[in-house]
C-alpha positions in Angstrom: 13.6 -1.9 14.2 10.8 -2.3 11.6 9.7 -5.7 10.5 11.6 -6.5 7.3 10.0 -8.4 4.4 12.0 -10.4 1.8 11.8 -8.9 -1.7 9.8 -11.4 -3.9 10.2 -9.8 -7.3 11.3 -6.6 -8.8 8.3 -4.5 -7.7 8.4 -2.7 -4.4 4.7 -2.8 -3.1 2.9 0.3 -1.9 3.7 0.8 1.8 7.2 -0.5 1.6 10.7 0.7 0.4 13.9 -1.0 -0.2 15.9 -1.4 3.0 19.2 0.6 3.0 20.8 -1.7 5.5 19.6 -5.1 4.4 20.0 -6.0 0.7 17.0 -7.8 -0.8 14.6 -6.8 2.0 11.8 -4.3 2.2 10.9 -2.2 5.2 7.4 -0.7 5.9 6.6 2.9 5.4 4.2 3.6 8.3 2.4 6.7 6.9 1.8 4.9 3.5 0.3 1.9 5.3 -1.9 4.1 7.4 -3.2 6.0 4.3 -3.6 2.7 2.4 -5.8 1.4 5.2 -7.9 4.6 5.1 -8.3 4.4 1.3 -9.5 0.8 1.6 -12.0 1.8 4.3 -13.2 4.7 1.9 -13.7 2.2 -0.9 -15.5 -0.4 1.3 -17.8 2.3 2.7 -18.6 3.5 -0.8 -17.1 7.0 -0.2 -14.6 6.7 -3.0 -14.2 4.6 -6.1 -11.0 2.6 -6.6 -9.7 5.2 -9.0 -10.5 8.1 -6.8 -8.9 6.4 -3.8 -5.7 5.7 -5.8 -5.6 9.4 -6.7 -6.2 10.4 -3.1 -3.3 8.1 -2.0 -1.0 9.8 -4.5 -2.1 13.3 -3.2 -1.4 12.2 0.4 1.8 10.2 -0.1 3.3 11.3 -3.4 3.5 7.7 -4.4 1.3 6.2 -7.2 -0.8 3.0 -7.0 -3.1 1.8 -9.7 -6.8 1.2 -9.1 -6.1 -2.6 -9.8 -3.2 -2.5 -7.3 -5.5 -0.9 -4.7 -8.1 -3.5 -5.5 -5.6 -6.3 -4.8 -4.6 -4.8 -1.5 -8.3 -4.4 -0.6 -9.1 -8.1 -1.4 -5.9 -9.2 0.5 -7.1 -7.2 3.6 -10.6 -8.6 3.3 -9.2 -12.2 3.3 -7.1 -11.5 6.4 -10.2 -10.4 8.4 
C-alpha cells in the first residue's frame, strides 16, 4: 500500500492524487514523482530553465505545474538533502 499523506488544503500537489479509498488523504503517483525528480535535476544542472522543465513535465505526465511550483519543489528537495 502506498504511503498516504493527509490533505492540507484544497490543492493536490504534483506527484499525488486524491485517494479513492481514504477520504481526505493523498496517495503518491510514482511516475510523476520520478519525472519531478528528473526535472529538478535538469534545472540544478542548468540543462533546463524552470519554465522549460515545467513544460517538459507536462509533456511527460499530462499534468501541469507552474515554474513557481517547480521552484518550490526544488527548494524543498534541496533543504531535505
